[in-house]
ROLUMVO-617770 format. One line per 4 residues: for each residue x, y, z of N, C-alpha, C. Coordinates in steps of 0.02 Angstrom, whole numbers. Example, Ala and Ser with C-alpha at 12.3 -4.5 7.8 and 13.67 -1.06 7.14 Angstrom:
BEGIN
660/-284/390/615/-225/390/660/-165/390; 642/-112/354/684/-53/357/645/2/394
END
This chain:
BEGIN
5231/-457/-1995/5295/-486/-1978/5293/-563/-2016; 5351/-580/-2024/5368/-651/-2055/5328/-706/-2014; 5298/-760/-2043/5274/-813/-2006/5323/-848/-1968; 5309/-883/-1919/5360/-922/-1873/5373/-990/-1921
5428/-1025/-1900/5454/-1077/-1938/5397/-1135/-1935; 5397/-1191/-1985/5351/-1233/-1985/5349/-1275/-1921; 5290/-1293/-1905/5285/-1329/-1837/5300/-1399/-1853; 5315/-1421/-1910/5337/-1490/-1921/5406/-1503/-1909
5442/-1448/-1899/5520/-1453/-1892/5530/-1468/-1821; 5579/-1506/-1800/5598/-1503/-1722/5619/-1437/-1695; 5609/-1440/-1626/5618/-1377/-1588/5683/-1347/-1605; 5736/-1375/-1608/5807/-1341/-1612/5809/-1314/-1681
5773/-1348/-1739/5787/-1322/-1802/5733/-1258/-1810; 5678/-1266/-1771/5637/-1211/-1777/5675/-1143/-1742; 5704/-1152/-1689/5743/-1100/-1657/5799/-1072/-1696; 5839/-1117/-1732/5885/-1090/-1776/5863/-1058/-1830
5807/-1077/-1866/5780/-1041/-1925/5759/-979/-1896; 5724/-969/-1839/5706/-907/-1814/5760/-856/-1807; 5817/-885/-1768/5860/-844/-1754/5902/-818/-1811; 5889/-847/-1867/5933/-823/-1930/5899/-768/-1967
5843/-754/-1943/5797/-695/-1982/5832/-630/-1960; 5819/-586/-2009/5834/-514/-1982/5786/-488/-1932; 5724/-510/-1932/5678/-494/-1878/5691/-512/-1814; 5732/-568/-1811/5749/-590/-1735/5803/-538/-1716
5850/-520/-1763/5903/-467/-1735/5855/-408/-1710; 5806/-390/-1745/5764/-332/-1721/5741/-334/-1658; 5716/-399/-1639/5692/-422/-1575/5742/-408/-1511; 5799/-445/-1537/5849/-442/-1489/5874/-380/-1476
5874/-330/-1529/5895/-262/-1516/5849/-232/-1462; 5788/-243/-1464/5732/-204/-1426/5741/-241/-1354; 5748/-296/-1352/5765/-335/-1291/5823/-313/-1253; 5879/-293/-1294/5944/-270/-1267/5933/-197/-1230
5891/-159/-1273/5877/-98/-1255/5840/-93/-1189; 5791/-134/-1174/5765/-135/-1111/5798/-160/-1063; 5846/-203/-1071/5896/-223/-1018/5942/-173/-1003; 5959/-136/-1052/6010/-81/-1033/5979/-28/-992
5910/-8/-1010/5870/37/-967/5874/15/-896; 5847/-50/-889/5834/-84/-833/5911/-75/-779; 5962/-89/-812/6029/-90/-778/6046/-14/-773; 6029/28/-809/6044/106/-799/6005/127/-744
5941/111/-733/5907/132/-684/5938/124/-617; 5972/73/-606/6006/55/-536/6057/108/-524; 6098/120/-585/6149/176/-571/6110/243/-564; 6068/257/-590/6028/323/-587/6004/332/-517
5970/274/-487/5945/276/-418/5995/293/-366; 6058/256/-382/6113/273/-328/6157/321/-344; 6142/369/-399/6173/430/-416/6240/416/-443; 6249/359/-466/6318/343/-502/6304/344/-586
6286/410/-596/6275/417/-679/6325/411/-724; 6391/418/-698/6452/421/-738/6497/352/-715; 6465/306/-687/6510/243/-680/6517/206/-740; 6562/165/-740/6581/122/-799/6523/88/-826
6483/47/-784/6426/13/-797/6365/65/-817; 6361/116/-801/6314/169/-809/6324/197/-877; 6380/217/-893/6400/233/-962/6388/186/-1018; 6410/126/-1000/6401/72/-1043/6327/59/-1063
6284/48/-1004/6219/34/-1015/6176/92/-1055; 6195/148/-1048/6169/211/-1082/6192/212/-1157; 6246/204/-1170/6273/200/-1234/6232/141/-1274; 6242/87/-1240/6215/23/-1283/6150/30/-1292
6114/58/-1249/6039/69/-1260/6032/103/-1329; 6068/153/-1341/6054/189/-1397/6087/151/-1461; 6137/118/-1452/6165/65/-1507/6111/22/-1521; 6072/0/-1477/6026/-54/-1489/5961/-22/-1525
5951/38/-1499/5900/82/-1536/5919/90/-1609; 5974/112/-1617/5994/123/-1698/5988/69/-1732; 6010/6/-1702/6008/-53/-1743/5943/-76/-1764; 5896/-63/-1714/5832/-87/-1728/5796/-43/-1773
5798/21/-1771/5771/59/-1819/5800/62/-1893; 5855/50/-1880/5906/41/-1952/5871/-17/-1986; 5868/-80/-1946/5839/-141/-1986/5775/-122/-2019; 5725/-82/-1977/5659/-67/-2008/5676/-24/-2072
5714/33/-2063/5726/70/-2124/5760/30/-2185; 5802/-12/-2172/5836/-52/-2220/5789/-97/-2265; 5738/-125/-2214/5692/-170/-2241/5641/-137/-2297; 5622/-72/-2269/5573/-34/-2298/5609/-15/-2369
5674/6/-2365/5705/28/-2432/5714/-26/-2475; 5728/-82/-2447/5732/-149/-2493/5670/-159/-2521; 5614/-161/-2492/5547/-176/-2514/5526/-127/-2571; 5548/-60/-2565/5534/-14/-2615/5579/-27/-2675
5639/-44/-2664/5691/-57/-2722/5662/-116/-2758; 5638/-173/-2724/5607/-225/-2759/5552/-211/-2796; 5506/-170/-2771/5444/-152/-2806/5465/-100/-2863; 5520/-77/-2861/5538/-31/-2926/5510/37/-2904
5493/54/-2849/5455/117/-2844/5511/175/-2824; 5497/233/-2839/5540/285/-2829/5513/337/-2767; 5548/350/-2728/5538/397/-2666/5504/464/-2698; 5454/490/-2672/5427/559/-2697/5451/610/-2645
5471/666/-2671/5490/716/-2621/5556/730/-2601; 5604/666/-2624/5683/672/-2605/5692/662/-2545; 5731/722/-2508/5754/711/-2448/5694/734/-2390; 5648/774/-2418/5593/787/-2371/5552/728/-2352
5543/691/-2406/5502/628/-2407/5542/579/-2358; 5604/574/-2363/5644/534/-2321/5636/553/-2245; 5638/631/-2232/5637/648/-2167/5565/635/-2139; 5519/630/-2181/5446/616/-2157/5431/544/-2133
5489/499/-2140/5480/436/-2105/5497/430/-2041; 5449/405/-1998/5465/408/-1925/5521/371/-1910; 5522/305/-1944/5578/263/-1928/5647/298/-1927; 5648/331/-1992/5710/376/-2007/5722/429/-1951
5673/456/-1918/5672/509/-1864/5704/478/-1806; 5672/421/-1788/5686/388/-1727/5760/355/-1731; 5783/332/-1786/5850/319/-1806/5901/377/-1796; 5880/421/-1830/5927/486/-1819/5935/516/-1752
5881/505/-1707/5884/538/-1643/5923/487/-1601; 5915/417/-1610/5957/369/-1577/6037/385/-1589; 6051/405/-1644/6113/424/-1669/6135/478/-1619; 6093/530/-1627/6110/593/-1593/6114/585/-1516
6077/540/-1484/6076/534/-1418/6146/495/-1402; 6164/449/-1447/6218/404/-1432/6287/450/-1431; 6291/497/-1462/6347/545/-1464/6340/606/-1425; 6277/616/-1382/6270/675/-1349/6288/658/-1281
6281/707/-1231/6293/703/-1161/6238/664/-1130; 6235/633/-1080/6183/591/-1048/6120/640/-1037; 6057/606/-1063/6001/635/-1041/5958/565/-1033; 5951/545/-974/5922/486/-957/5847/483/-981
5806/541/-978/5746/543/-1004/5741/513/-1075; 5781/524/-1112/5784/510/-1191/5778/434/-1198; 5797/393/-1149/5790/325/-1164/5724/301/-1154; 5679/339/-1115/5616/303/-1098/5570/294/-1159
5560/353/-1205/5512/339/-1259/5537/278/-1300; 5603/269/-1306/5619/212/-1348/5602/145/-1303; 5610/153/-1233/5590/94/-1204/5519/79/-1201; 5480/128/-1199/5401/108/-1208/5385/72/-1273
5424/106/-1325/5405/76/-1392/5432/-6/-1386; 5491/-19/-1357/5519/-80/-1352/5474/-138/-1321; 5443/-101/-1270/5408/-154/-1234/5348/-191/-1282; 5315/-144/-1318/5267/-166/-1361/5301/-204/-1413
5354/-188/-1440/5392/-227/-1493/5403/-293/-1469; 5434/-300/-1414/5458/-369/-1377/5389/-412/-1369; 5342/-374/-1347/5284/-423/-1333/5248/-447/-1390; 5239/-398/-1448/5213/-417/-1516/5254/-473/-1535
5317/-468/-1547/5356/-522/-1571/5355/-590/-1534; 5355/-579/-1465/5341/-645/-1425/5279/-677/-1436; 5225/-637/-1447/5159/-672/-1462/5155/-694/-1530; 5180/-666/-1582/5172/-694/-1649/5228/-718/-1674
5284/-727/-1648/5337/-764/-1667/5368/-818/-1625; 5393/-800/-1566/5430/-830/-1518/5382/-889/-1495; 5329/-870/-1455/5284/-925/-1430/5262/-978/-1480; 5230/-957/-1545/5221/-1011/-1599/5284/-1047/-1614
5337/-1029/-1606/5403/-1071/-1619/5420/-1121/-1570; 5405/-1102/-1507/5424/-1140/-1454/5366/-1194/-1434; 5299/-1162/-1444/5247/-1207/-1427/5197/-1200/-1485; 5208/-1228/-1547/5158/-1220/-1605/5098/-1256/-1583
5048/-1230/-1618/4978/-1251/-1596/4973/-1323/-1629; 4949/-1361/-1590/4933/-1440/-1607/4877/-1448/-1657; 4890/-1483/-1717/4845/-1494/-1757/4804/-1555/-1740; 4737/-1550/-1717/4699/-1602/-1704/4640/-1613/-1749
4614/-1664/-1743/4558/-1685/-1787/4499/-1647/-1760; 4454/-1618/-1808/4404/-1578/-1786/4348/-1618/-1757; 4311/-1593/-1703/4268/-1618/-1668/4211/-1640/-1713; 4168/-1690/-1698/4111/-1708/-1741/4067/-1646/-1743
4043/-1630/-1801/4002/-1573/-1815/4034/-1508/-1818; 4102/-1507/-1803/4140/-1443/-1807/4161/-1421/-1871; 4167/-1368/-1892/4192/-1347/-1960/4258/-1368/-1972; 4282/-1396/-2030/4351/-1416/-2040/4396/-1363/-2038
4377/-1300/-2054/4420/-1246/-2061/4421/-1202/-1993; 4403/-1234/-1938/4398/-1208/-1868/4478/-1198/-1841; 4490/-1145/-1818/4560/-1134/-1799/4572/-1176/-1738; 4636/-1195/-1727/4655/-1225/-1665/4654/-1175/-1604
4647/-1206/-1537/4646/-1161/-1478/4707/-1121/-1482; 4692/-1054/-1455/4752/-1013/-1456/4794/-1018/-1396; 4859/-1002/-1392/4894/-1006/-1333/4877/-957/-1281; 4865/-981/-1216/4839/-939/-1163/4890/-880/-1159
4954/-893/-1153/5003/-840/-1145/5005/-785/-1201; 4993/-810/-1266/4988/-766/-1308/4927/-725/-1318; 4873/-752/-1295/4815/-725/-1281/4817/-662/-1229; 4855/-682/-1182/4868/-627/-1130/4908/-574/-1146
4963/-584/-1191/5008/-534/-1214/4965/-496/-1261; 4921/-522/-1304/4881/-485/-1345/4835/-431/-1319; 4803/-454/-1267/4759/-415/-1226/4789/-356/-1190; 4857/-362/-1163/4901/-321/-1140/4910/-268/-1192
4933/-293/-1254/4950/-239/-1298/4885/-200/-1324; 4831/-225/-1331/4765/-204/-1351/4745/-140/-1305; 4752/-161/-1240/4720/-129/-1181/4757/-66/-1172; 4835/-77/-1172/4886/-17/-1145/4916/12/-1192
4899/-4/-1267/4936/25/-1321/4921/114/-1321; 4861/121/-1326/4844/199/-1328/4874/246/-1264; 4861/214/-1210/4890/257/-1153/4960/255/-1149; 4998/203/-1177/5066/208/-1174/5091/257/-1229
5059/257/-1291/5079/304/-1341/5070/377/-1313; 5019/387/-1268/5005/455/-1243/5060/471/-1193; 5086/425/-1155/5145/426/-1118/5203/446/-1147; 5220/411/-1202/5279/427/-1240/5273/509/-1277
5219/526/-1294/5206/607/-1306/5225/649/-1247; 5200/627/-1193/5224/663/-1136/5296/663/-1121; 5325/608/-1117/5403/605/-1114/5437/644/-1168; 5419/645/-1219/5455/674/-1272/5444/756/-1265
5385/779/-1244/5372/843/-1229/5416/869/-1166; 5430/826/-1113/5457/837/-1052/5537/846/-1072; 5554/803/-1118/5619/793/-1141/5650/859/-1178; 5596/886/-1215/5611/950/-1241/5619/1005/-1191
5584/1011/-1136/5593/1066/-1081/5667/1052/-1041; 5675/985/-1038/5743/967/-1005/5795/989/-1044; 5800/986/-1112/5856/1013/-1153/5853/1093/-1149; 5788/1116/-1154/5786/1187/-1145/5820/1216/-1083
5814/1193/-1029/5843/1206/-966/5923/1201/-970; 5946/1154/-1005/6015/1143/-1018/6042/1195/-1067; 5993/1219/-1114/6019/1268/-1158/6028/1340/-1121; 5974/1348/-1074/5976/1410/-1037/6038/1421/-998
6063/1365/-974/6132/1376/-936/6185/1362/-978; 6176/1363/-1038/6242/1352/-1087/6274/1286/-1079; 6238/1230/-1068/6273/1174/-1059/6305/1145/-1123; 6354/1112/-1118/6394/1092/-1186/6354/1051/-1233
6349/1083/-1296/6312/1059/-1358/6228/1058/-1351; 6206/1100/-1301/6139/1099/-1283/6092/1135/-1342; 6137/1200/-1362/6096/1237/-1415/6086/1199/-1476; 6140/1163/-1498/6129/1119/-1562/6086/1064/-1553
6078/1041/-1492/6042/984/-1477/5971/1005/-1471; 5950/1060/-1445/5889/1079/-1441/5857/1097/-1514; 5899/1124/-1558/5880/1133/-1626/5863/1068/-1668; 5906/1021/-1652/5887/957/-1685/5827/923/-1650
5823/925/-1587/5764/895/-1551/5698/937/-1564; 5706/994/-1577/5648/1034/-1602/5612/1013/-1667; 5667/1008/-1710/5644/981/-1775/5608/915/-1772; 5639/872/-1732/5616/805/-1712/5537/805/-1690
5539/848/-1633/5470/858/-1605/5416/882/-1647; 5441/932/-1688/5395/965/-1740/5359/906/-1790; 5414/864/-1821/5398/806/-1853/5346/765/-1818; 5359/745/-1759/5308/702/-1711/5245/738/-1702
5241/799/-1700/5177/829/-1693/5135/832/-1758; 5168/830/-1818/5139/826/-1878/5113/756/-1890; 5141/696/-1864/5123/638/-1879/5089/607/-1828; 5093/619/-1766/5059/584/-1704/5001/630/-1675
4942/596/-1676/4887/621/-1646/4883/623/-1571; 4930/583/-1542/4956/582/-1470/4986/639/-1457; 5047/661/-1492/5078/718/-1476/5034/780/-1480; 4995/783/-1530/4949/843/-1542/4904/840/-1479
4878/785/-1460/4835/792/-1401/4865/815/-1335; 4931/782/-1319/4963/807/-1264/4974/890/-1262; 4996/916/-1323/5010/988/-1325/4943/1023/-1319; 4890/999/-1348/4830/1029/-1332/4804/1041/-1256
4813/968/-1226/4803/965/-1154/4850/1021/-1111; 4909/1021/-1135/4956/1069/-1103/4940/1142/-1108; 4912/1153/-1172/4893/1224/-1181/4831/1243/-1142; 4785/1192/-1136/4725/1204/-1099/4745/1213/-1017
4792/1167/-993/4811/1183/-931/4839/1250/-919; 4882/1269/-952/4911/1330/-940/4869/1388/-954; 4825/1382/-998/4767/1436/-1006/4725/1442/-950; 4718/1388/-918/4678/1382/-851/4709/1412/-791
4768/1404/-788/4817/1433/-741/4822/1514/-747; 4831/1526/-814/4856/1590/-828/4783/1641/-828; 4734/1606/-832/4667/1643/-843/4635/1660/-768; 4668/1638/-714/4651/1654/-642/4652/1725/-633
4608/1747/-602/4613/1814/-577/4665/1844/-542; 4699/1800/-501/4765/1821/-469/4820/1819/-521; 4822/1802/-573/4880/1800/-626/4895/1868/-647; 4949/1896/-640/4965/1960/-666/4965/1966/-739
4948/2025/-768/4932/2034/-834/4989/2023/-870; 5061/2033/-850/5108/2032/-886/5126/1950/-896; 5105/1905/-851/5112/1842/-854/5057/1821/-925; 5000/1846/-924/4959/1824/-973/4991/1850/-1042
5010/1910/-1040/5038/1934/-1107/5090/1881/-1132; 5131/1871/-1085/5193/1821/-1100/5170/1763/-1125; 5113/1727/-1098/5087/1657/-1127/5063/1669/-1188; 5023/1727/-1202/4998/1746/-1266/5054/1747/-1315
5105/1785/-1301/5163/1783/-1345/5195/1716/-1368; 5197/1680/-1313/5229/1610/-1322/5181/1570/-1369; 5119/1566/-1352/5066/1536/-1397/5072/1560/-1474; 5073/1620/-1480/5075/1649/-1551/5137/1636/-1592
5188/1630/-1548/5255/1612/-1579/5254/1540/-1599; 5231/1497/-1548/5230/1424/-1559/5176/1407/-1632; 5124/1451/-1634/5081/1434/-1691/5122/1461/-1760; 5150/1515/-1753/5179/1535/-1812/5244/1488/-1827
5280/1459/-1784/5323/1416/-1792/5303/1350/-1832; 5236/1325/-1798/5205/1269/-1822/5185/1278/-1903; 5157/1340/-1912/5138/1354/-1979/5188/1357/-2035; 5246/1384/-2008/5302/1397/-2053/5341/1335/-2070
5331/1282/-2018/5378/1223/-2027/5333/1164/-2047; 5279/1176/-2083/5235/1115/-2098/5262/1092/-2162; 5291/1022/-2153/5326/1000/-2201/5282/974/-2264; 5214/960/-2246/5174/933/-2288/5169/980/-2359
5168/1038/-2343/5167/1088/-2405/5229/1084/-2454; 5282/1053/-2428/5341/1052/-2460/5354/984/-2499; 5305/929/-2476/5313/861/-2507/5259/843/-2557; 5224/898/-2585/5176/893/-2638/5118/848/-2603
5108/857/-2543/5048/822/-2508/5059/754/-2493; 5117/724/-2501/5131/658/-2486/5123/645/-2417; 5085/582/-2404/5066/573/-2329/5131/553/-2291; 5127/562/-2231/5193/539/-2193/5200/466/-2179
5257/441/-2184/5264/378/-2171/5267/353/-2112; 5220/305/-2086/5210/289/-2021/5258/241/-2002; 5276/237/-1928/5325/199/-1906/5304/120/-1909; 5338/78/-1936/5320/7/-1940/5326/-28/-1877
5285/-81/-1867/5293/-124/-1803/5363/-162/-1808
END
């Protein structure tokens, strides 16, 4: 992230300088997304899914998500253009970029029927993005570290004392990041099951949606150790249930068929073999 404005400027000028950056728009987008999820939750609890406020909150959440990931994709593209580098692998290389994948899914959810569960993975990411930006940019802008004379005997290069709020946010991010990424993986897998149920009952647009989301989840599996871990955990749980003596042989055979089909699909859709071994692009902070 870009450093905060100079502490020598007055507070008003520091805030104006911060607000004029593209990164601040990215931050506002994540903050808006969290607010929309919070507002939509009230409509969801009261079963007013299709009220005017519910629809507005739901659609605005994905507009915000599309804006935030669009900013990241734009900045990455601009950085590559300035460096004069050329993308390897063409369209497949572009599809391997996680930011592009989430941008595409945000647009898909924006124009699809409501799936409230789809907002939650974006919301979890936004919590950490907002927290990180607040710690590294917002707090240093509002409360810059005071430059004090070093104590007698202290090193002249000693860093000024850190802001307690920023330190607390940093500990929160460090402590809960891995668990939250595991939660995101669980939510994304559950969302696939939710779409599958819609496809089974032939809900409007569900078959097209499950095809798109299956491709997205397959890409997430290839790039995220958290998704891989949750799939392995799910497989182990079902193996344990199916392996019980009371389980009918037909159920065991059906589960083996599902596993073999899933593994065949995984092997056949390994994008790495088509991108000349190019590493997947990780999602930027």
